[in-house]
C-alpha positions as CSV (number, residue, x, y, z in Angstrom):
1,M,40.3,-4.8,38.4
2,P,37.8,-4.4,35.2
3,D,36.0,-1.2,35.0
4,P,32.9,-1.2,35.8
5,M,31.9,1.9,33.7
6,A,33.7,0.0,30.6
7,S,31.1,-1.4,27.9
8,P,30.3,-5.0,27.8
9,S,32.4,-7.1,25.7
10,P,29.8,-8.6,22.7
11,A,30.6,-12.4,23.7
12,L,28.8,-11.7,27.1
13,M,26.0,-10.3,25.8
14,P,22.9,-12.7,24.9
15,K,22.3,-13.6,21.4
16,R,19.2,-12.0,19.5
17,T,16.8,-14.3,18.2
18,A,15.0,-13.0,15.1
19,I,11.9,-11.5,14.8
20,I,10.4,-13.5,12.4
21,P,10.6,-16.6,12.7
22,P,12.1,-19.1,10.2
23,A,9.2,-21.1,8.9
24,A,7.3,-17.5,8.2
25,R,9.7,-15.9,6.1
26,P,9.5,-16.3,2.0
27,P,12.3,-18.4,0.4
28,G,15.4,-16.3,0.8
29,P,16.3,-12.6,2.0
30,P,14.0,-10.2,0.7
31,H,15.8,-7.8,-1.8
32,P,14.8,-4.8,-1.4
33,A,13.7,-4.5,-5.3
34,L,11.5,-7.7,-5.3
35,Y,7.6,-6.4,-4.5
36,A,5.7,-9.6,-3.4
37,V,3.7,-10.2,-6.3
38,D,0.7,-13.0,-6.4
39,P,0.8,-14.6,-9.0
40,T,-2.8,-16.3,-8.9
41,I,-4.2,-12.4,-8.8
42,S,-5.6,-11.3,-12.2
43,R,-5.0,-8.3,-13.7
44,R,-8.8,-7.0,-13.8
45,G,-8.5,-7.9,-9.9
46,D,-11.5,-10.3,-7.6
47,P,-14.3,-8.2,-8.0
48,Q,-15.2,-10.1,-4.3
49,Y,-12.0,-9.5,-2.5
50,V,-12.2,-6.4,0.1
51,A,-8.7,-4.0,-0.3
52,W,-7.2,-2.5,2.8
53,P,-4.9,0.4,1.4
54,D,-1.8,2.0,2.8
55,T,-1.1,5.7,3.2
56,G,0.9,5.4,0.0
57,V,-1.3,3.5,-3.0
58,L,-4.1,6.7,-1.4
59,L,-2.1,9.8,-2.7
60,S,-1.0,7.6,-5.3
61,I,-4.1,8.2,-6.5
62,H,-5.3,10.9,-5.6
63,A,-2.3,12.7,-6.7
64,S,-3.3,15.4,-9.5
65,P,-1.2,17.9,-11.5
66,N,-0.3,21.1,-10.5
67,P,-1.5,22.7,-12.7
68,P,-4.7,21.4,-13.6
69,D,-4.4,19.6,-16.9
70,S,-6.8,20.0,-19.6
71,H,-6.0,17.2,-21.3
72,D,-6.8,15.0,-18.8
73,D,-9.9,15.2,-17.3
74,Y,-10.5,11.7,-16.1
75,D,-10.9,11.5,-12.5
76,M,-9.5,9.0,-11.2
77,P,-9.9,9.3,-7.2
78,T,-14.1,9.4,-8.1
79,K,-13.4,6.2,-10.4
80,F,-11.4,4.2,-7.4
81,R,-14.1,5.0,-4.3
82,A,-16.9,3.5,-7.5
83,H,-14.6,0.3,-7.9
84,Y,-13.9,-0.2,-4.6
85,R,-17.4,0.5,-3.7
86,K,-18.0,-1.1,0.3
87,R,-14.8,-2.7,0.2
88,T,-12.7,-0.5,1.4
89,R,-11.0,-1.2,4.7
90,L,-9.3,1.9,6.2
91,A,-7.4,0.8,9.7
92,P,-7.2,3.9,11.9
93,R,-3.2,4.7,11.9
94,I,-4.0,5.3,7.8
95,T,-7.3,7.6,8.0
96,R,-4.5,9.7,10.5
97,E,-2.1,10.1,8.7
98,I,-3.8,11.3,5.6
99,R,-6.2,14.1,8.0
100,G,-2.2,14.6,9.3
101,L,-0.5,15.1,5.8
102,A,-3.6,17.2,4.4
103,F,-2.9,19.6,6.3
104,G,1.1,19.1,6.8
105,S,2.4,22.8,6.3
106,G,5.7,21.5,4.0
107,T,6.8,23.7,1.9
108,S,8.5,22.3,-0.5
109,A,7.3,21.2,-4.2
110,R,7.2,18.3,-3.0
111,D,5.3,18.8,0.2
112,F,2.8,20.4,-1.5
113,R,2.1,17.2,-4.2
114,V,1.7,15.3,-1.5
115,S,-0.4,17.1,0.8
116,S,-2.6,17.9,-2.3
117,A,-3.4,14.2,-2.7
118,A,-3.7,13.7,0.9
119,S,-6.3,16.2,0.8
120,T,-8.7,15.1,-1.8
121,A,-8.4,11.4,-0.3
122,Y,-9.6,12.5,3.0
123,T,-12.7,14.9,1.0
124,K,-13.6,11.7,-1.2
125,L,-13.4,8.7,1.3
126,L,-13.6,10.5,4.8
127,L,-16.0,13.1,4.2
128,G,-19.7,13.4,3.1
129,D,-22.8,10.5,3.7
130,D,-20.6,7.6,2.2
131,A,-17.5,8.7,4.4
132,L,-15.6,5.1,4.9
133,S,-15.3,4.6,8.8
134,P,-11.7,3.0,10.0
135,V,-12.3,-0.3,11.6
136,E,-11.4,-0.3,15.5
137,L,-8.2,-2.3,17.0
138,T,-9.0,-4.3,20.1
139,T,-5.8,-4.6,22.5
140,E,-5.4,-7.8,21.0
141,D,-5.0,-6.2,17.9
142,A,-2.6,-3.7,19.3
143,K,-0.1,-6.1,20.3
144,Q,-0.3,-8.0,17.1
145,V,0.7,-4.5,15.5
146,E,3.9,-4.1,17.4
147,K,4.9,-7.7,16.5
148,V,5.0,-6.9,12.8
149,Q,6.2,-3.2,13.1
150,A,8.8,-4.9,14.2
151,Q,9.1,-7.8,12.1
152,L,8.9,-4.9,8.5
153,R,11.6,-2.8,10.7
154,A,13.4,-6.5,10.2
155,L,13.7,-6.6,6.7
156,P,17.2,-5.3,5.1
157,G,17.2,-2.1,4.5
158,A,14.5,-1.4,6.4
159,D,13.8,2.5,7.9
160,Q,14.3,1.1,11.8
161,S,12.1,4.4,13.4
162,P,9.9,3.2,15.7
163,H,7.0,5.6,14.3
164,K,7.7,4.5,10.9
165,H,5.5,1.3,9.9
166,G,2.5,1.8,12.0
167,G,-0.1,2.0,8.8
168,E,1.2,-1.0,7.1
169,A,1.4,-3.7,10.2
170,E,-2.4,-2.4,11.0
171,I,-3.7,-3.2,7.7
172,I,-1.4,-6.5,7.8
173,V,-2.8,-6.8,11.6
174,L,-6.8,-6.7,10.4
175,A,-6.9,-7.8,7.2
176,A,-5.2,-11.4,8.3
177,K,-7.7,-11.0,11.3
178,A,-10.6,-10.7,9.1
179,A,-9.1,-13.5,6.5
180,A,-8.9,-15.8,9.3
181,G,-13.2,-15.2,9.5
182,G,-13.4,-16.4,5.8
183,G,-12.9,-14.2,2.1
184,R,-10.2,-12.7,0.3
185,H,-9.0,-9.8,1.3
186,V,-5.7,-8.1,0.0
187,I,-3.6,-5.2,1.1
188,L,-3.1,-2.1,-1.7
189,A,0.5,-0.7,-1.0
190,N,4.0,0.6,-2.4
191,D,5.8,-0.7,0.3
192,V,8.1,-3.5,-0.9
193,G,8.5,-4.1,2.7
194,A,4.4,-4.1,3.7
195,S,4.5,-6.5,0.5
196,V,6.6,-9.2,1.9
197,V,5.5,-9.3,5.4
198,A,1.9,-9.4,4.4
199,N,3.0,-12.3,2.0
200,A,4.5,-13.9,5.3
201,H,0.9,-13.6,6.5
202,G,-1.1,-15.0,4.2
203,L,-2.1,-12.2,2.3
204,S,-1.8,-10.5,-1.2
205,S,-0.5,-7.1,-1.7
206,R,-0.7,-4.5,-5.0
207,H,0.4,-2.0,-5.5
208,A,-0.6,1.9,-7.4
209,A,0.4,0.5,-11.3
210,D,-2.2,-2.9,-10.7
211,V,-4.7,-0.5,-8.9
212,I,-4.5,1.2,-12.0
213,A,-4.5,-1.4,-14.5
214,E,-7.5,-2.9,-12.8
215,L,-9.3,0.2,-12.9
216,S,-8.8,0.4,-16.7
217,C,-9.9,-3.2,-17.1
218,S,-13.3,-2.3,-15.2
219,D,-13.7,1.0,-17.3
220,P,-13.6,0.6,-20.6
221,T,-12.6,4.8,-21.2
222,L,-9.3,4.8,-19.1
223,D,-7.4,4.3,-22.0
224,P,-3.2,3.0,-21.9
225,N,-1.7,6.9,-22.2
226,T,-4.3,8.2,-19.4
227,C,-3.4,4.7,-16.9
228,L,0.6,5.5,-17.9
229,R,0.4,9.3,-17.1
230,R,-1.7,8.8,-13.7
231,F,0.8,6.2,-12.9
232,R,3.5,8.4,-13.5
233,L,1.7,11.3,-11.6
234,G,1.0,9.7,-8.4
235,N,4.5,7.5,-8.7
236,D,6.1,11.1,-7.8
237,V,3.9,11.6,-4.9
238,S,4.0,7.6,-3.6
239,G,6.7,5.8,-5.9
240,I,6.7,1.7,-6.0
241,P,9.6,-0.6,-6.8
242,A,11.6,0.4,-9.6
243,A,11.7,-3.1,-10.8
244,C,7.7,-3.2,-10.9
245,A,7.3,0.2,-12.0
246,P,5.8,0.7,-16.1
247,T,8.2,2.0,-18.6
248,D,5.4,2.3,-20.9
249,T,1.8,1.4,-21.7
250,T,2.1,-2.1,-22.0
251,P,1.1,-3.0,-18.8
252,F,-2.9,-1.2,-19.0
253,Q,-3.5,-2.5,-22.4
254,C,-6.6,-4.3,-22.8
255,V,-6.0,-8.2,-24.3
256,S,-8.9,-9.6,-24.2
257,G,-10.4,-7.8,-27.6
258,G,-11.7,-5.1,-25.6
259,S,-15.0,-7.6,-25.4
260,T,-14.8,-9.2,-21.5
261,C,-12.1,-10.1,-19.6
262,A,-12.1,-14.0,-19.1
263,L,-8.6,-13.8,-20.9
264,C,-7.1,-11.0,-19.2
265,P,-4.0,-12.3,-17.2
């Protein structure tokens, strides 16, 4: 007689279906190092697209040297805010994550760097007369967020915790919903998985190095050396895939002669 307390045979267990339908997957299995780059977006970006930043990119852009570096007085956070102006949209989870990290209680050196970057982002984006308000989620949006979280967890090497990927899922859902109503919407995320799933939902992604290069295109005073230095500073707080990370100033150098961006790839 079979033992009723014994674990069921794997052969008797129902088969699990793929969380992401095969038709929605990018060609081939996503490799952890392959960020889903959209080749149709030039380095200088598009002044018409609406940007949906993830926590990681916000931390990267708002990181600052500690102790302060007298040779680096470029105010990247203010430039970021001015460049995107009214085109920045924040998801509710992103605002909560930034607020929570800003008042974090970690004791390591990295904890301090993260908290400092989050505090700057919180001050620049969520306080004052020009503060951004998070886009509200509907009940249907919340259901879609759960599905996208499952898609993110289904990727190879992804963190399986049910509490992870909430911020990325929200910006993907909200951006896709907004894009369905017209206009171009792009997510700003350092995470490979977010870029892959966003691509499956018809959205383009840019990581921190892309954002800094875009800022340099719009401001001739932002020289390539400062770009690389600020990228490395932010990458220490929230890193992008190694395959995408600039190793020198080349990705930040102007290729159009400094007069116009007409030739910029």
